[in-house]
Every structure is written in C-alpha cells, then in structure tokens.
C-alpha positions as CSV (number, residue, x, y, z in Angstrom):
1,M,139.4,117.3,53.1
2,T,140.4,119.2,56.2
3,A,144.2,119.1,56.9
4,V,146.2,120.1,59.9
5,Q,149.6,121.8,60.1
6,D,152.1,120.3,62.5
7,A,151.2,120.9,66.1
8,S,154.3,119.2,67.5
9,P,156.9,120.9,69.7
10,N,159.0,121.3,66.5
11,P,156.7,122.9,63.9
12,R,157.5,122.1,60.3
13,P,155.6,122.5,57.0
14,R,154.0,119.1,56.9
15,V,150.3,118.8,56.4
16,R,148.2,115.8,57.5
17,A,144.5,115.0,57.2
18,P,142.8,114.1,60.4
19,Q,142.0,110.6,59.1
20,Q,145.8,110.1,58.7
21,L,146.3,111.1,62.3
22,L,143.6,108.7,63.5
23,F,145.0,105.8,61.5
24,S,148.3,106.4,63.1
25,F,146.8,106.6,66.6
26,L,144.6,103.5,66.1
27,G,147.3,101.4,64.5
28,S,150.0,102.3,67.1
29,L,148.1,102.4,70.3
30,V,144.6,100.9,70.0
31,L,144.8,97.9,67.6
32,D,144.8,94.6,69.5
33,R,145.1,96.3,72.9
34,G,141.7,95.1,74.2
35,Y,140.3,98.5,74.8
36,P,136.5,99.0,74.9
37,P,134.9,101.4,72.5
38,I,136.6,104.8,72.9
39,S,134.4,107.9,73.6
40,S,134.3,110.8,71.2
41,R,135.7,112.9,74.0
42,V,139.0,111.1,73.8
43,F,139.2,111.5,70.1
44,L,138.3,115.1,70.2
45,H,140.9,115.7,72.9
46,L,143.7,114.0,70.9
47,L,142.8,115.8,67.6
48,G,142.4,119.1,69.4
49,D,145.9,118.8,70.8
50,L,147.0,118.2,67.2
51,G,145.4,121.4,66.0
52,V,142.2,119.9,64.5
53,A,139.1,122.0,65.1
54,E,136.2,120.2,66.9
55,A,133.9,120.4,63.9
56,A,136.5,118.9,61.6
57,A,137.3,116.1,64.2
58,R,133.6,115.2,64.5
59,A,133.2,115.2,60.7
60,T,136.2,112.9,60.4
61,L,134.7,110.4,62.9
62,A,131.4,110.5,61.0
63,R,133.1,110.0,57.7
64,M,135.2,107.1,58.9
65,T,132.0,105.5,60.3
66,R,130.2,105.9,57.0
67,K,133.2,104.3,55.2
68,G,133.0,101.3,57.5
69,L,136.3,101.9,59.3
70,L,134.7,102.8,62.7
71,A,131.7,101.3,64.4
72,R,129.7,103.8,66.4
73,T,127.6,103.0,69.5
74,R,125.9,105.2,72.1
75,E,126.2,105.1,75.9
76,G,123.7,107.6,77.2
77,R,124.6,110.9,75.5
78,T,128.2,109.8,74.6
79,A,129.2,108.4,71.3
80,R,131.8,105.6,71.4
81,F,133.9,104.3,68.5
82,S,135.7,101.1,67.8
83,L,137.6,99.7,64.8
84,T,135.5,97.5,62.5
85,P,136.9,94.1,61.5
86,W,137.7,95.5,58.1
87,A,139.7,98.4,59.6
88,E,141.5,96.0,61.9
89,D,142.4,93.9,58.8
90,L,143.8,96.9,57.0
91,L,145.9,98.0,60.0
92,R,147.2,94.5,60.6
93,E,148.1,94.2,56.9
94,A,150.1,97.5,57.1
95,K,151.8,96.7,60.4
96,P,154.6,94.3,59.2
97,R,155.9,97.0,56.8
98,V,155.4,99.8,59.4
99,D,157.4,97.8,61.9
100,S,160.0,96.3,59.5
101,P,163.7,97.1,60.1
102,A,164.1,97.1,56.3
103,P,160.8,98.2,54.7
104,F,162.5,99.4,51.5
105,T,164.4,96.2,50.8
106,H,163.3,93.5,48.3
107,P,165.1,90.5,46.7
108,D,167.5,91.8,44.1
109,G,166.3,91.8,40.6
110,E,162.7,90.7,41.1
111,W,159.7,92.7,40.0
112,T,155.9,92.4,39.9
113,L,154.0,93.5,36.8
114,L,150.3,94.0,37.0
115,S,147.8,94.7,34.2
116,Y,144.2,95.3,34.9
117,S,141.2,97.2,33.5
118,M,138.3,98.6,35.5
119,P,134.8,98.0,34.0
120,E,132.7,101.1,33.7
121,S,130.2,99.7,36.2
122,R,133.0,99.7,38.9
123,R,134.6,103.1,38.2
124,D,133.7,104.3,41.7
125,L,136.4,101.9,43.1
126,R,139.2,103.3,40.9
127,H,140.5,105.6,43.7
128,Q,140.5,102.8,46.3
129,I,142.3,100.4,44.0
130,R,144.9,103.0,43.1
131,A,145.5,103.7,46.8
132,R,146.0,100.0,47.4
133,L,148.4,99.7,44.5
134,I,150.5,102.6,45.7
135,W,150.6,101.2,49.2
136,A,151.7,97.9,47.8
137,G,154.6,99.6,46.0
138,F,153.3,99.9,42.4
139,G,154.1,102.7,40.1
140,G,152.4,103.3,36.7
141,L,154.3,102.6,33.5
142,R,151.4,103.4,31.2
143,D,147.6,103.1,31.3
144,G,146.6,99.8,33.0
145,L,150.2,98.6,33.4
146,W,151.9,98.8,36.8
147,I,155.2,97.7,38.2
148,A,156.5,97.1,41.7
149,P,159.9,96.0,43.1
150,G,159.9,92.6,44.7
151,R,157.1,90.0,44.8
152,V,153.8,91.6,45.7
153,D,150.8,89.5,46.8
154,I,148.4,90.7,44.1
155,A,145.4,88.8,45.5
156,A,145.7,90.8,48.7
157,I,145.2,94.0,46.8
158,F,141.7,92.9,45.6
159,Q,140.6,91.4,49.0
160,G,137.3,92.7,50.5
161,P,133.7,92.3,49.5
162,E,133.7,95.7,47.7
163,F,136.3,94.4,45.2
164,A,134.5,91.1,44.4
165,G,135.2,90.0,40.9
166,L,137.9,92.6,40.2
167,A,140.8,90.1,40.8
168,E,139.6,88.2,37.8
169,L,140.3,91.3,35.6
170,A,143.9,91.5,36.7
171,D,146.9,89.7,35.3
172,G,150.1,89.6,37.3
173,F,153.6,88.4,36.6
174,Y,156.8,88.0,38.6
175,S,159.7,88.9,36.3
176,V,163.2,90.1,35.8
177,P,164.5,92.8,33.4
178,V,165.8,91.7,30.1
179,E,169.6,92.2,29.8
180,G,170.3,95.6,28.6
181,T,167.2,97.2,30.0
182,D,167.8,100.7,31.4
183,V,166.4,100.1,34.8
184,P,167.1,103.6,36.2
185,R,165.3,105.1,33.3
186,L,162.3,102.8,33.9
187,L,162.3,103.8,37.6
188,H,162.1,107.5,36.6
189,R,159.2,106.7,34.3
190,A,157.1,104.9,37.0
191,W,158.1,107.0,40.0
192,D,159.1,110.5,40.9
193,V,162.5,109.5,42.3
194,G,163.3,113.1,43.4
195,A,160.1,113.4,45.3
196,I,160.7,110.1,47.1
197,R,164.1,111.3,48.2
198,A,162.6,114.6,49.3
199,E,160.0,112.7,51.4
200,H,162.8,110.9,53.3
201,E,164.8,114.0,53.8
202,S,161.8,115.9,55.0
203,F,161.1,113.1,57.6
204,I,164.7,113.2,58.8
205,A,164.7,117.0,59.1
206,A,161.4,116.9,61.0
207,W,162.2,114.2,63.5
208,T,165.9,114.5,64.2
209,P,165.1,117.5,66.5
210,D,162.5,115.4,68.4
211,R,165.4,113.8,70.3
212,A,165.7,117.1,72.2
213,A,162.0,117.5,72.8
214,A,160.1,116.8,76.0
215,G,156.4,116.1,76.8
216,H,153.4,115.4,74.6
217,P,154.3,111.7,74.0
218,L,150.8,110.8,72.7
219,T,150.6,113.6,70.2
220,R,154.2,113.2,69.1
221,L,153.8,109.5,68.5
222,T,150.6,110.1,66.5
223,L,152.4,112.6,64.4
224,L,155.4,110.3,64.0
225,G,153.2,107.5,62.8
226,A,151.3,109.6,60.3
227,D,154.6,110.9,58.8
228,W,156.1,107.4,58.6
229,L,153.0,106.1,56.8
230,Q,153.4,108.9,54.3
231,V,157.0,107.9,53.7
232,L,156.0,104.3,53.2
233,R,153.3,105.3,50.8
234,T,155.8,107.4,48.8
235,D,158.7,105.0,48.6
236,P,158.0,101.5,47.3
237,G,161.5,100.3,48.0
238,L,163.4,100.9,44.8
239,P,166.6,98.9,44.3
240,A,169.5,100.7,45.9
241,E,171.9,99.8,43.0
242,H,169.8,101.9,40.7
243,L,169.5,104.9,43.0
244,P,171.8,108.0,43.5
245,D,174.6,107.7,46.1
246,G,173.6,108.6,49.7
247,W,170.0,107.4,49.3
248,P,168.4,108.3,52.7
249,S,166.0,105.4,53.3
250,A,168.2,103.6,55.8
251,E,168.7,106.8,57.8
252,S,164.9,107.6,57.9
253,T,164.1,104.0,58.9
254,A,166.6,104.0,61.8
255,L,165.2,107.4,63.0
256,Y,161.6,106.2,62.9
257,R,162.4,103.1,64.9
258,E,164.5,105.0,67.4
259,R,161.8,107.7,68.0
260,F,159.0,105.1,68.1
261,A,160.8,103.1,70.8
262,A,161.4,106.2,72.8
263,L,157.9,107.6,72.6
264,A,155.6,104.5,72.7
265,P,155.8,103.6,76.4
266,D,154.9,107.1,77.6
267,A,152.3,107.5,74.9
268,A,150.6,104.3,75.9
269,G,150.6,105.4,79.5
270,E,149.2,108.8,78.6
271,L,146.4,107.1,76.7
272,R,145.6,104.8,79.6
273,R,145.3,107.8,81.9
274,L,143.0,109.6,79.4
275,L,140.8,106.5,79.1
276,E,140.6,106.1,82.9
277,A,139.7,109.8,83.4
278,D,137.1,109.5,80.7
279,A,135.6,106.4,82.3
280,G,135.2,108.4,85.5
281,R,132.9,110.8,83.7
282,R,130.3,108.2,83.0
C-alpha cells in the first residue's frame, strides 16, 4: 500500500495511506452535501497537495472502485467518481463517533463479549471482520474471543451482503466483571495501552501547532480527519478508572473539535471553488 508522509505546514512523522486521506475528505466534506460526481482532476489535485504521486492517486481511485466504495462514470474523456450507497453507509455509521464530544466514554462497568469462528470457506473476509471489530472497540483476549467496553451493536458489525450468514456464527454477551477481577490486567491483555496513549500524545503534538498555521484549509482538514480516524481506531474508550493518571483522551478530543471547527468553513469554501473551476473546464 502506498503511504504518504505529512504534507501539512507542520511536518511530523505520521504516515497515512491515500485511501485514509480520501475517506477523511469524503466523510468531512462530500458526504450528504449533494455534490455531483467529482472529477478525477479534483481528487488528483487534492492528493497531489498532500504529497501523493499521480500514479498512486489513480491507483487508489481504481482500487476503491473495485472494492465497491466509489462508483466511476465517464463524461467525455473525464472520469468522475461518487460514493456508492455502501460507502455512504460506512461513513454515516462512523460519523457519530467522529463527531462525538466524548467518543471514548462508555457506561461504567459494562462490557461486550463476542465469540465467533470463521468457516474455512469465508477466510477471505477475516481481515474485513477484524477491521470492523477494531473500529467497534474490540480487543482480542484469545483466539475467537473479543471484548469491548460498553454495549456494542454486534449485528451492525456483520451487516452487508458480503457478510451474509456470518452473524449466525457469532455469540455476543453484555456483561460485568466478576468481583475481584483484575480489570487493568485484562485491559493490558486485550490492548496495547501504551500504544493507545502514544497515539493520543502524537495527535496532540501534531495538531497543537496548527493553531498558529495559515492557509491550506482543505489539505489541513483532510489530514486532521485522517489522523483523528486513526486515534479512534486505536482507542476503544477504555474505562478511565483503570487507566494511568493524566490519560490524554479528553485533551485530544477537545483539540480535534477545536481544529475541525476552525478549518471546516474555509475548507468547504476551497472545495466549492475547486469544483466550480473544474466545471468550467468541461
């Protein structure tokens, strides 16, 4: 997978795949905005500003089309792309947590346990199921047994025609720990707690200097969204009472919301100007 180093005004050692950048852009600025299919020129311009080579950008658009995330049409010699219904559903599903003022908070003491087995005939879907489980907040306790803080909608994990029949192979339980359970030890078994903290601290270190930056609102918002999605994938929202003092999730959440509010209006305006200029080239 092609990855891109930070191309923002404040370079930092964070690496993102072009598809991550496009998901951030599409979820933040395109979803439910009523735009017509967007030409490849606009995508290439955006990804080029983010340091993605044209060949890698075109390959990413083609790959997302093959996966069923983008629908491709032609207008003369120009390729245009729009979100498929499935991609729209995925982005809408993620949006409440992306926009939440408290994305790492769950009801105290509640957990979701999930046990499932993948038949040999469906092993090709293992990576996709694993990605969905991680996004939903699950960590692996042992083979086939996963745990997540709070109450997770397990049925939503197995939605989609490609997962037909897999929900029947999963058993889920809402539960509370037995008295005397060493919950901090359990957390360290299921998650790399140090890596979760480091992800928050990296986000804070990267985006605090953005307050003093100027220009490039579209690329900065795209980078911001990609970084925040990575934080959300990494941290399932572990209970604060079982975490070290000074846990940084509240600080990173406040910083994301502040920077998004500051950048979004100008980024939306920049995108509209790009689309208008591109329409003039027809």
